[in-house]
N, C-alpha and C positions, 0 to 999 in steps of 0.2 A: 372072207379072205383067209388063206392058209396061215398057220402060225409062223411059218418061215418063208421069207422072200429070197430070191436069188438075183444077183446082179452080175452080168457078164461084162467085166471091165477088161483091163489089159492082161490080167493073169489068166492062164489056161483054165484054172479051176474057178468056178463061179463063187462069188462072195455070198455067203448065206447070212441073212439078218433075221434074228428071231424077234417076233413081235410080242411084247409083254404089256398087258393091260394092268394098270394100277389105279386103285381108288384114291391113292395119295397124290398121284401126279396131277399137276395143274396145266402142263403143256407137254408137247412132244420133245423128246431128247434122245440123243444117241449115247451109247455106252460101249466101250471096248473093255471086256473083262480080261484079267490076267491070263486066262487060258487062251485068249485070242478070239473068243466068241463075241460077235457083234450083236447088240440088242438095241431095239428102238422101243422106248417106253412111252406109252400113250395113256391119257386119261380114259376112264370108262365113258362109253358113248361117243368116242372120237371117230371121225370119218376116216376109216382106214384107207380110203382111196388117195389120201394126201401123202401117204408114207413114201411111195417110190420117188416122188419129186423131192421130198425132204432129204432122203438119203443121197440122191444124186447131187443135191446142192452142197452136201458136206463130203463129197467124194474125196477131195484132196486131203482134208483133215483125217478121214478114215484111213486112207492109204498111208499117211505119215505115221499114224499110231500103230498100224499093223507092221510096218517096216521096223519101227522101233522095237516092238515085241520080238520080231524075228531075230534082230541083232542081239537082244538080251538073252534069248534062249540059246543062241549059238555060242555064247561066252563060256569060258572055262568055269568050273565051280569056283565059288567065292573063296579066296585065300585069306587066311588070318594075317594081319600085318605084324611084322616083327619089329618095325620101327614106325612111329607116327611123328610127322613133322607138321607143326602149326606155324606157318610163316607170319601170321598176324602177331604172334607173341615171340617170334624168333626162338622157338623152342623145339626140342627134339626129345622124344621119349622112347626108350626101349621097352618092348612089351613081352611079358612072360605069361604063360598060361598054365592053369591048374584045372583038373576036372572038378565038377560040382554036380549036385543033384539038380534035376530040372526044376526051374522056378526059383532057384537060389543064386542066380548069377549076380556077380558084382565086379566092379573094377575099382581098385584103389591105388593111390600113388604111395610108393614106399619112400623111406627116408633118403635112399640113394637116388631118388628121382625117377626110378623105373616104374612101370605100371605092372600090376599083378592082376590078371583077369581070371577069376574063378567062375567057370561056366560049363554047362552041359554043351555037348558038341554043337548044337544049333542055336545057342544063346549068346555066344561071345559078341556078335555084331550088336545086339541090343545093349549089352553091357557097355561097350565102347561108346555107343552113341549117347547113352545116359551120362557117361563121363564127359564127353564133349559139351553137353548142355551145362553141366556143373562148372566146367572151366570157363565157358562163355559167361555165365552169371558172375563169376569172380572177376573176370578181366574186362569184358565188354561193357558191363553196366557202368563201372566208374569211369571208363574211357569215354563213353557217351556223355557222362556228366561233365567231364573236362571240356569236351568239344562244345557242349551246350553253353558253358560259361564263356569260352573263347569267342564264340560266334554271337553271343547275346541272344540266343534263341532258346527260351525255356520250354520244357515239356512237363507233363504231369506224372506219367508213369512209364515204366519200361517192362516188357516181358521178353523172355527168351523162348523161341519155338524152333521147330524143325520143318518149316514150310517146304512144300514141294516146288513151288514156282517163284517164290519171292525171297529176296535177300533181306528185305525189311519193309515196313509199312508204318503209316501214321494214321490214327483214327481221328475223328472229329473232336474227340475229347482230349487230344494231344497225348495219347498213349503210343509210344514207339514200340513196335514189335521187331525184334532182331532174330535172324536165323543163325543158329549156333555154328552152321557151316561157314560162316564168315571167317572163322579161325583159320581156314585154309587159304585166305586171300592175303595179299601184301598189306602192310600197314597203311600206305597211302590210299589204297582202294577201300579199306575198311573205314578210314576217316571220311572219305568222300561219301560213302553210303550214309554215315551218320549225318553229315551236312545235308545231304539230299532229303532225308526224312525229317530233320529238324526244320528245314525250309517249308515242309508241308504243314507245320504248325501255324504258318502264316497264310499259305496258299494251298488249299486242298485240291490242287489240280496241277496240270503241267502247262500252264499258260505262259505267255511271254514274261509276265511279271514274276512268276515262279522262277524261271530260268535266269532272269536278271538278278534275283536275290541269290541264287546258287552261285552265279558268276562272281558276285561281290564277296561271298564267303569262301569260295574256292575257285580262283581264276583258272586253274588247270582242269576244270570239271569235264570238258569234252573228252580229253584223253582218258581220264579216269573212268568216265561213264562207259566209254567203249571197252575198256579193260574189264569193267564189271560185267558187261554183257557176255564176255567170253569166259567169265570166271568159273562156270560150271565144270569146265574141263579140269580144274585144279582139285576138285573134290574127289578123293579116291572112291572106288566103286563101293567099298563096304560102308562108306559114310553117306551115300546118296539116299535121298528119300525114295521110298518104294511107291 
């Protein structure tokens, strides 16, 4: 079979899928690269005749990913924010920029409450996201502790991360992982996310018993959960996970 397969779907131009064999792969999987190239990765010795049906099965997902990439590539160049608003903390920061050598980027808060970003031309975004993570550790961690005490739902540890697809999670060892982009949400939504993950320390699933516990701890959970599902639009483009 050729290294590249073609699929004639709705687009006038056929979709090309490159076949990649990997000795590390244990099963067949699809990848959409940032360049827009579509790859199907298969283990060594895999029956390549199964690939077309597998790609067709995931056609909807592939088309969604490719549409997303086209939208992103059509956007204007990323603009540096002059002001950053964090609704979770009811805070507003003016941002000033200074040039710096590559690899020496930093963001610090000055006495007057403004932010000073020293960064090379293409490093300001990383510096600001590191600052967001620091702010989240300072404010979200003690906030989670207070909610834990209020709800009588203890946890073991907490980490701050920049997950691409999750606002939070809870491990079997009762470690709560929080996305620092929660800072762009409203306080009630952030608190609901805390309650949601703390309830997972009791029920590691989304069973009826889990939701019953959530309802006891946060009666308005349905409205807040719906708002959380739409919350990605509140995150400015420069702060979104790549």
